[in-house]
N, C-alpha and C positions, 0 to 999 in steps of 0.2 A: 504493499499499499504506500502511496506517495505521501511523504512527510511534508507538512506545511511549513514553509520557511519561518524562522524565529519562534515558532510554537513548539517544534520538535515532536509533534504528534500528527498522525494521519487522522482524517475524519472517522475512519473505521475504529481507531483506538479511542478517540475522544467519545464516540457514542457509547462504547462498552464501559468506559470509565464513568460516564454520566449515569448509565443504568445501575452500575454496581453501587456507587455512592448514593444514588437516590434511594435505593433499596435499604442500604445500611442506615441512612438518615431516617427512613420510615420506621425501621426497627428501634432506633434510639428513641424516637418520639413515642412509640407504643409503650416501650419499657418505662419511660419517664411518666407518661400519663397513667400507667398502671399503678406506679408507686404513689401518684398523686390522688387518684380516684378509687383505686382498688378494683377496677374492672377494665375490660378490654375496650379500646376506642380505636377505630380505623382513622388514624391521623392523616392529615394531608388534604389538599384540595381535590385530588383525584381519588377515584374509587380503588384503583390498583395499589398494590403495596409499594408505592414509591413517593418520595417527596422531592420533586425536581429542584427545589431551592438548594438542597444539599449537593446534588449532582453538578449544578452550574457553579456552585461555590467552590467545590474542590477543583474543578477544571480551571477556574480563574486563578486559584491559589497556586496550583501546580505549574500552570503556564507562566505566570508572572514572577513567581518567587522561588523557582527551582535553584537559581544560583545561590540562594541563601540557605540551602538545605543543610549545609555543614555548621550553621550557627544555631543559637537557641533564642537569645533575647531579641535580636533584630527580626528573626523569623516570627517569633511570638507577637511582637508589636505590630508589624506591618500586615500579617495575615488577620490578626484580630481586628485591625482597623478596616481592612478591605471587606471582611465578612460583615462587620457591623454596618458599613456603608451600603453594602448590597442588600442587607436585610431591611434597612431603612427605605431604600429605593423601591424594593419589592412591596413593602407595606404601603407606601404611598401610592404606588402604581395600581395595586389591587383595590385599594380604597377608591381611587378615582374611577376605575373601570366598573366596579360592582357596587359602589356606594355602601361599602361595609368595612369595618375594621376587623381584620381576621384574627389578630392576636393583640394582647394588651399587657404591657409591663408596668402599668401605672402603679401597681401595688408594690413594685420593687424599688429599692433605693437607687438614686442616681440614674433615673430614666429620662428619656427625651420624648415627651408627649405620648408615652406608652408604646412607641414603635421599637425602641432599642433601650437597653439598660447595661450597666457596667458588668453585672454578674454574667450575663449571657455573652458579652464581648470577651471576657476573660476565658470563658469556656470555648468560644470560637478560637482564640489564640492557642490554648493548650491542645485543642483537638487538631488544629492544622499542623502543629509541630509533630504530633504523633502520626498524622496521615502522611505528611511529606517525607519524614525521616524513616518511618518504619513500615507502614502498611502499603503506601502507593507503589514502592518498588516491587513488592510481591504481586500486587494487582497487575502491573505491567508484564511481569513474567508470565503470569497465567494467561493473559490475553495473547501474548506471543506464541504460547504453546497450543492455543486453541486452533483447530483446523479452520482455514479461511472460509470454506464453504459453510461450515456450521456457523461461523461468526456472521457471515452475510445473511444467512437464513434467520438467525436471531434478530438481526437488525430490522429485517422486513417485518417479522412478526411483532416485535416491540413497537415499531413505528406505527403499524396499523392499530394496535391495541391502544396506544397513547392517544392517537388522533380521535378514535371513538370515545375513549374515556374523557378526553378534554371537552368534546362537544357535549357529552352527557352531563358533565359537571357544570358547564356554562349554562346549559338548559335548566339544571336544578337551581342555580343561583338566580336565573331570571324568574323561575316559578316562585322562588322565595320572595323576591322583590315585588312581584305582582300580587302575591298573597298579602304581603305586608301593606301594600298600597291600598288594597280593598279593605283590609282590617282598619287601617287608619282612617279611610274615608267614612266607613260606617260608624266608627267611634266618634268622629267629628259630628256626623249627622245626629247621632243619639244625644251627644252633648248639647248641640244647638237646639234640638227639640226640647230637652229638659230645661235648658235655660229659658227658651221662649215661653213654655208653659209656666215655669216658675215665676218669671217676671210678670206674666199676665195675672197670675193669682196673687202675687205680692202687691201689684199696683191696685187691683180691685179690692184687696183686703185693706190696704192703707186708705183707699178712697172711702170705703164703707166706714172704716174706723173714724176717719176725719168727720164724715157726716154725722155719725153717731155721737162723737164727742161734742160736736157743735150743737147738735140737737139737745143733748143732756144739759149742756152748760147754759143754753138759752133760757132766759127767765121771763121773757115778755109774753103777753097774752096771745099773740098771733101764733107763736110756736106751740103754746099749749093747746090752742084750737086745732092746729094741724095734727098734733099728736093724738088728740081725741078722735079726729076724723079717721086717722090711720088705724087706730085700734078698732073703731067701729067697722071699717071696711074689711079688715082682716077677719073679723068675727062673722062676716056674712058669707053665704055660700059662693057668691060671685068672687069675693076676694080670695077665698080659699082655692077656688078653681084656677084663678089667675096665677097665684103663686105656685100652685102645683104644676102648671104648664111651664112656668119659667124654670122651675127646678128640673123638670124633665128635659127641657131644652139644653140646659147647661150640663146635665148628666150625659147627654148624647155627645156633646162636644168633648167632654173629658174622656168618655169611653173611646171615641174615635182616636183621640190623641194617644191614649194608652195602647190601643191596638197597633197603631203605627209604630210606636216605640218598641212594642213587643215583637213586631215583625222584623225590625232592624236588629233587635237583640238576638233573635233566632238566627239570622244570617251571620251575625258577628260570631256567635258561639259555634256555628257550623264551620266557619273559616278557621277559627282558632283550633278547634278540635279535629279537623280533617287530617287523616294520616297520609303522609307521603314519605316513603322510605328514603328517597334521594335527599329530600330537604332535611329529614331527621338526621341522616348521616352527617351532613354538613354541620348542623348545629351541635351534634355530639362531638365531631372532630375538632370543632373550634368553639369550646364552651365560653370563651371570652369575646366572641364575635359581637360587634356593635354596629348597628345601622346608622349611617350619617343622616338619613332622611326620615326613618320611621323607628326611632329608638324605643319609644314606649310600646309600640305594637310588637316589635321583636322581643322585648323582655316579657310581654304577656304571652307570646307564642312559646318562648323557651320555657317559661314557668309551667304552662299548660302541658307541654310535651314531657317535662320532667316529672310532673305529678302522674301523668298517664303511664310513663315508664315504670315508676315505682309501684303503681297499682298492678301492672302486669307481672312484675317480679313477685309481688305478694301472692297474686292469684296462682302463679306458677308454683310457688312453694306449697300452697294449700292443696293444689291438685296432686303434687308429688308426695303429699303426706308429711312434708317437712315442718319444722318449727318456725314460728314467726317471732322475730325479735320484738322487744317492747316498742322500739321506735316505729317498726313497720306496722305493728298492731295499732299504734296511735294514728298513723297516717291512714290506715284502712278505715278506722272509725270516722 
C-alpha cells in the first residue's frame, strides 16, 4: 500500500488503526460507565461498538507526535493539549449540528463550559503516552501481518456498516429533536391555556369582589333600595331561572376549556411516554445530554424514560421470582 508523504501511513493502515482504537475507546467508555452506573450502557453516538472520536484522536496523535515518542513530559503535554482541543471542537460541532450537548463536565473542577475539564485532559495525556510508546507499535505489526485481501474485505464491510449506522443514528437524533419540539409546543399551549383561563377567572373574581365590597360599604338609601330589589328578584322564580341559565352557560365554557386542556395533556403524555429504542439508546448512552432548544422537554422525557426503565426492571424481577430491594419497592408503590 502506498504510504502518504509526511504521514508515514497508507490509507489502508490508517483505516485499520481508526477501527481498532474506536473499538478500544468504546470498551473504555463501557467499563467507565459500568463503574459509574452499575449497568451496561452502549456508549457512543453510533449503535456499533465503536467511538470514532477515539479513532480520529489516536490517528492525529500518532501522525503529528511520533517524533516525540522517545520523550515523556513533552509527549504528555502536547498530546493532552491536542486531544482536549479536539474534544472541544467535536463537542461544539455536534452541538451546532444537532442542537444538543452530548456530554457535560460542569460538575468537574477546572472545566470550560462543560465541554472539557482538567481531569479528562490529564487522562488524555497519560493515555496517549501509553498508546504511542507501547500499544501502537504492536497494532502496526498486527496490521502488517494481516493478509491484504482480508484487510481490504474488512475495510469494505466496516465502511458499509459505519455508513448505515451513521444514517440510522442521525435519523434517531432528528426523531428526538422532532419529538422534543412537539412536546415543547404542546407544553406551551397547555401553559397558555391555563394562564388564559386563570387570568379570566382572576379578573372576574376581582371584579365581582370590587363590586361586592363597594356594595357593602355603600350606606346611602339608593344602594339599600337596589339591594332590596336584588334580593326580591333572586327570590322569584324568574330570577332563579335566570341565574340558573347563567350558571349553566359558564359551566359549559369551563367544561369546554377543561376538555381542550385534557386533550392536549393526553397528546403530551403520549409523546413523552412513547417508546423508541433508537432514541432511548441515545439518551442512555449520553445521560448528561442537554438540548440547547428544548431543555425542559428533554429533562421531562429523560425522567419519564428513567422511571419506565426502573419499573420494567422491577417487573422483570417479580416475574423471575427475585427479591425486590427497598428502594425498588418504594418506586413501585
